[in-house]
N, C-alpha and C positions, 0 to 999 in steps of 0.2 A: 206718372205711371207710364211705362213704356208699352208700345204696341207691337205690331209685327216686325222687324229688323233694320236699320241702316247702319252703315259704317259708324258704329258707336265710337266716337273718338274718346280719348282719355282726357278726363278733366285735369289730370296731373300735367298734361302737356301745356296747359295754360301757365303753369309755374315755370316751365322750361322755356316758354316762348320768348321771353325777353332775352335770354341768353342766346337762343338760336338766331333771333333777329339781329342781335348785336354782332355776332360773328359773321352773319351774312352781309351786314352793312359794311363791315371792314373789307370783305372780299366779296364783291357783288355776285360772283359766280364761283361756286364751290361745291364739293361733295363731302359726304361725312367721313371720308378718309383723309380730309385735309390735303387732297391731291391737287395742287395748283396747276399741274401740267394737264390733268384730265386727258388720259390717253386717247379717248374717242373724240375729244374736242369740246368746244364751248358752244352752247345753243341758247336761243332765246325762248324756247318753250320745250315742254316735255314731248309734244308731238314731233317737233323738229328733230329731237334726239332719237326718237323711235324711228322716224323716217330714215335718218342717216345710219344709225347703228344697227337696226334690225332689218328694215326693208331693203335698204341698199347694201348694208354690210353682210347680209346673209344670202345675197343673190336673188332676192325676190323680185327685183326690178329688171332683171336680165331680159333681153328681148324675147327669149323663148319661153319665159315664165309670165310674170305680170307686168312686162314691159310692152313692147309693140304688139306682141302676140295676144296680150290681154287674156291669158288662160282663165277659163271660167267667167269671162266677161269682166275681169277685175284688172284695173290699171293702178299699180302701186307706185308709179313714178311721181317724183316731186311735182307739186302743183295740181295733181289729179287725185292723189291717194285719199285725201281727207273726204272730199265729196263722194268718192267712190265707196267709202266705208260707212259713214254715219247714216244709220237707218236705211241703208241701201239693201235691196233684195239680193239674196244670194242664190246661187245654183246648188242644188243638192240638199237644200234645207229650207224649212219654213222660217228659220231664224234670220233676222237681218244680219248683215256682216258685222256691224257694231251697234249694239243697243246702248245708248248713253246711260251710264249708271248701273249696268247689269252685265258683268262678264259672262254669267251662265246663260244669258240669252243672246250672246254674240257669237256668230258662226266663225268669225276670224279667230277668236280666242279658242274655241273648241278645236279647230283644225291645228292650231299651234300646240295646244295642250295634249292632243292625241299623240304627237310626236315626242314631246318632252316627258310626258307621263303616260306611257303606253298602258292601255286598259282602263284609263280613268274616265273615258268618255267614248260614246259611240258616234261615229260620223259617217257620212257618205263619202266615197272617194278616198284618196290618199291623204295622210297627214301632211302638214306643211312644216318647213319648206320641203317641196317635193324633190327627191333625189339629192338632198343636201343633209348635213348633220342637223339634228334637232336643236331648237333654241336652248340655251342654258336656262336653268331654273331662275337665275337672276333676271334675264331678259323677259322670260314669260311673266314673272312677278311684276316687272315694270309695266308691261302691257295690261295686266289685270288691274293694277292700281290706277292707271290712266283711264281705263274704261269705267272703273268703279267711281272715280271722281268726276264723272260726267263726260269723259272723252273730249275735253276742250281742244280747240285748234291752237289757241294762244295761251300763254301763261304757263307757269309751273305748278303741277299738282303737288299737294302736300303729302307728307307721311302722316297717317292717322294717329301715330303715337307721339311724334315730336312736334307736329305742326309746321315743319319746315320741308323744303324740297330736297334736303341733303341726301337722305338715304335713297330716294328715288333716283337722284343723279348718280349715286354710287352704283346702283344696280345696272346702270347703263355706262358706267365708267366715264361719265361726262360731267361737265359743269353747267349748272342751270341757275337762273335768277331765283331770288327768294319766292316762296310760294305766295300766291294770291288767291282770293276767294273765286270759286268757280260758279258761273251762272250757266246752268244746264240748258240745253236746247228746249224751248217750250214744247209741250205735248199738244199735238194737233187734236182738236175735238173730233168726236165721231160724226159720221154723216147724220143728217136730220132724221132718217128712219132707222138708224142703227143704235143710237144711244145719246146720252147727255154728258156734259162736262161740268164739274165744279172747279172753279178757279179760285185758289186761295188769295185773298187780298194780301199783297206783299207787305212785309214789315221790315224795318231796319234792324241791323245787327252790328253792334259796335265791334271795333277791332279788339282782339285778345279778350273775348268775353264768352260766357255761356249763359243761356237764359231759357226759361220755359214759360210760355205765355198762353193765354186763352183770349179769344175774341169772337164776336158774333157776326153773323151775316144772315139776311133774310133772302129766301128764294121762292119762286113759284113756277113750277114746270107744268102746271095743269093744262096750259094751252100749247105746250111744246111736245109732250109725250103723245104719240099716236094712240088712238082709242083702244086698239087691240092689246096694248101693253099696260093699261091702267084700269083701276077699279075706282071710278069717281065716287061711288057711294061710300067707300071706306077711305078715300083720300090717299091711295097708294098706287105706285107703279112697280113693275116687276123687272128684275135684272138678273143676268147670269154672266158673270165675268166682269173683271174690272182691271184697270191699269192706273197705277199711281206713279207720278214723276215729280221729283223735287230737287232743289239745289242740294248738293252733297254736304252742305253745312249742317244738315239736319241729323239729329240723333233719333228722333221719331216724329211722326206726324199722325194725327188722328182727327177724323171728321165725324162728329156725332150729332144726331138730331136732339134738340133740347126738349122735344114734346110740347113746345110752346108755339102758339100761332101769332098772327099779325097783331093781335090786341096787346101783345107784350113788348112791342118794339120800343115804346116810349117809357118802359119801366126805368125808374131812376138808377137802378143798379148798373145799367148798361152805359150810362153817361151819354155823351154826344156821338152821333153817327157821322163819320167823315168819309170823303172820297179817298181812295188809295190808288195811286197811279193815274195816268192820263193827265190832261191839261187842267183838271179841277182838283188835283191832288191837295189834300188838306182842307178842302172846303166842307162845310156842313152839308148833309144830304138827307133826303127822304128815303128811309130804308125800304119803303114799299114801292118805290118807283124804279123800274128796271133801267130807265134811261137817266137817272139822276146824276150819274158820274161820267156819262159819255163812255170813253174807252176804259175808265177806271171802275172800281168796285166800291160800293157803299158798305162800310163795316164799322164796328166799334173800335175804340183804341185798344191795342193789345195790353193786357194786364198780367203781371207775374202771377202764375198759377200752376200748381202741380196737378196735372190731369184734369184741369177745370173743376177741381173739387171746391165747392162753395161759390163758384162763379155764377153771376146772373141772378135772376129772381129765385126765391126759395122754391117756386113751383117747378123749376127745371129738373129734368130727370136725365142725367148723363152719367155714363160709365164709359170712358174712352178706351178702356181695355177690351171690352166685349160689347157686342150688339151695336157697333157703330156702323156708319155708312161706308167708311173705308179708312185707309191710312197705310203707313209703311215705316220700316226702319232702315230701308235702303233707298238710294237715290232713284231707283226704278224697281217697281214690283208689279208683276203680272199674275193675276189669279184667273186662270183660263176658264172658259165656260165648260161645264160638265153637264152631259145630257140629262135633261129632266129636272135639274136642280134650279132653284130660284131663290131670290131674296126679295122682300118687300121693302120699298123705300117710300117714306111720306112724300106726297106730291108737292108739298109746300111747307113752309114753316121757318123757324129760326134754327140755324145750325151753329155749333161751337167748333171753331178750329183750335186744336191744341198742338202747339209746335214746341219741341225741345230742340234748340239749335245752339251751335257753338261756332265761334270764329277763331281759329288758331293762327290766323295771320295778323299782320300789323295794319291791315287795310279794312275800312268799314265796308259793309256790303248790304244787300237786300235779299231776303229769303222769299223764294217763289215756290209754288206747288200747284199741281193739277191732278184731278181724279176723273177718269173716264169710266162710265158705267154702260154696259151693253144691255139692250132690251131683250126680253124673252116673253113668249106667250105659252111656253111649255111648263106648266105649273104642277109637276108631280111631287117633287121633294123639296120642301122648304129647308134651307140651310141654317144651321146654328153655328156660330163661332164660339168655341169654348175657351176657357182659360183655367188651367190647372197649375197649382203652385206647390212646390216643396221647399220654398225659400226658408221656412222656419228651421230646417235642418242645417242650412248653410250659415245662417246668422250666428255669430259667435265663434266661427273658426279662427283659431289663434294665428297670429302673424308668423310668417316663415314656416308654414306648413302646406302640404298638398293633400287633398282628400277627394274621394269619390262619394257621391250621394245619389240616391234613387228615390223616385216617387211613383205612385200608381194612379192610373186613370181607369175607372170602371165605366165603360161605355154604357149609356142608358139602354135598357132592354128595348129591342125593336128599332134601334138606331142603325144608320149606315154611315161609315166613315169614308170620306172622299179624299181629304188632304190633311196634312199636318205640317206644322213648323214649330220652332222653339225659340227661346230667348234667354240669354244671360248677358251680363256685362263683361268687362274685360278679363275677369279672373276665371271665367267659365270656358271650358273647352271639351272636346271629345264628347259631344252630346249624342247619345244613342237612344233609340226606341226599339223595344222588342215587342212582338205581338203576343197574344195569349198562349201560343204554342212555344214561346221562348226563342223564336227566330228574330234576329236583328233585321229590321226593315228600314232603319234610318240611321244616318250618321252625319254630323255636321261639326267641323272642327274650327271654323272661322266665326267667332262670336259676332263679328261686325257684319257678316253677310250670311246669315243662317239659311240652310237649304229649306225650300218649301217642297215637300214631297207630295205629288199627285199620284194616288194609287191607280195602277192600271186596272186592277180589279177591286172596286170598293168593297170594304169589309162590312158585312151585316151581322148584327149581334142580336139573335132572336131568343136565346135560351134564358131561362130564369136564373140559373146558377151564375153568380158573378164571376167565378173563376175564368170561364171561357170568354168573358167580356173585359178582362183586365189586361191593360197594357202597362209596361214598365218603362219609365224614362230615367236616364242616368246622365250625369255629367261630372267631369273633374273640375275642382276649384283650387286654384293656386293663389295663395295669399303671400307670395313673395319668396319663391324658391327657384333658383336657376337650374338648368339641366344638370349641372355638375353638383347640385345639392347645396351650393353656397347661397347666402341671402341675396335676394333680388330687391333692392331698395326702390326700384321704379314700380314694381308690381305690387309691393306690399301696401295694404291699407294704411294711410297715414293721416293723422289729424291735421297736419299743416297743409294738406292738399284738398281738404273738404271744401267744396264750393257752396255758394248760396245758403250759407248759414247752417249747413249740415255739420255734424260733429261726431266724434268718437272718443273713447277713453284710451289713451296710449297705455300699452302694457309691455312694450319691448323697445329696446334701443335701436336707433338707426344711425348713430355715430358714436365713436368711442368703442365701447364693448358691444358691437353690433349683435343683436339677437338676444342679449341678456335681458332678464326681466326688470321692469321698473314700474312705478306706481303713479302715472299721470304726468301731464305736461310740466308740472312743477318739480319733477323728480329727475332732472337732467344729471344731477350729481351722481346718481346711481349708475349712470352710463359712462362716466369718465373712464378713460383707459387706465388711469391710475388716480388715486385720491388727489383731488385738488387741481387736476390739469385743466378742467373746464372745457374739455372737448367732447363731452357726451351730449346726446339728444334723445330724450324719451318721446317717441313720435309714432311708433307702429301700433296699430290697433287690430282687434278682431274684425272680421268681415261684418259689415253693416248692411241693412236693407235700405233701399231707397231708389229714387228716380235719377239721381245724378250718376255720371259714369264712374265716380269714385265709390259708389255703393254697388250693391249687387241685386240681381234678379235670377230666378230659376223657374221658368215657365214652360209648360207644354201647351200648345195651342192647336186643338183639333177642329176640323171643319166637318160637320156631320148633319144628317137630317133625321127626323123622327125621334122616337124614344119617349119613354114616360118617366 
């Protein structure tokens, strides 16, 4: 089950990966236009191409700008730019210049976006480049993808659709090496009096693979959390605000408390506990010892599991979709503190990590993640994370069709809504939310990086009548239609691309008589362009529900307090 957003890659890309890898191995630096000359040049990394094509090519490194004058304290010259950008404080905004994994939290991107897409974002000062033409939409998109993929200094970031570096190279009219997995910059833990950090035990991810796993870890923060932020009698501490960071190979991450204590660590369903990372990596460990693994982390072996359903002892109570400690579907997610709001977190116990990850490159990698929680002692409004679904409407949508669907959320009487976000997979777009008065308050068009909206004025729903408490959420779902109305074979749900044992019943042709009806995978003859040619393929399906990126989701996720 998917949680709150990350660049949800397409499982179908795994099918295409071998082709992309093959073409890249024949020409180690290429773009998706097949342009061997590469007008802007050949580069060893995406950042090097951005440095040359954007920063230098658009005059940003001129002496009077971000060269020797260091306008705004920023030096964008080669050799200095990267360290000047990554998590560096900016002037005119509380945002860092570049927040790895999150373009919407990166002031550099906001300044550039303000010029390329006027009115799309509010910033202090002038848009960038100052006094020069705005970046092209292609160059802005290249920077968005680079930041979204963790803003690495080395290596080529991949295209979330194809799994290669080709289209990113084309955006910059450059040649780049094949994409490699990105290891995002580790998230620094909070100060000792500010909060705590959960660090996920890292796990391996094979090349050209997609997996969803669950594994357990024991923790005890009872001697770590200051007394003013915990209730020892109930075994909980209080937080307001959280930040998740993870390698961009993740489709989603969720951390949930199992409601199990130390007495369950040796339950046979967990198997052996082993050190992950550090100089004791792979060794058996005592789950209850904080020092058992040195610099590593003691955890169980990851097991294939959808949303941790059925994982661990039968006494475990886990729903990774709601009520969890944290998680994200983006490489970086920040849930800012809201005055008076709080969450209760168990001070100790067994947690389950649920990670759905995929590696669209030809290199093996290791997946890392961190979750920071900020303490609070202001306990006025206890937050609830809701999950509302209208997925039943979407399931069964025929291939090669586009439709709009809507669902309703009736806020509990007496509740106050503080923030909201949404979730679909690759076929969902144009997700909107309207308030009870019919005013649109939310729109998100990038399924892989959904907007999280924090309401400037929280909405309180006091009346008994459900009408004034009802919000409407809608989204478009495209099961294989291009803008010109022709069939889109890459976007259509297809039986041949269902991963991890998922399946669907083909009802339309994807080769031969494309779009014509057929009756299952054994009915390829019905798709032949003419009788007996053997060129037909019955492979397109109606939309299916599920956790893989070839299936679909349609969720509205409100964050609210109170209510009955």
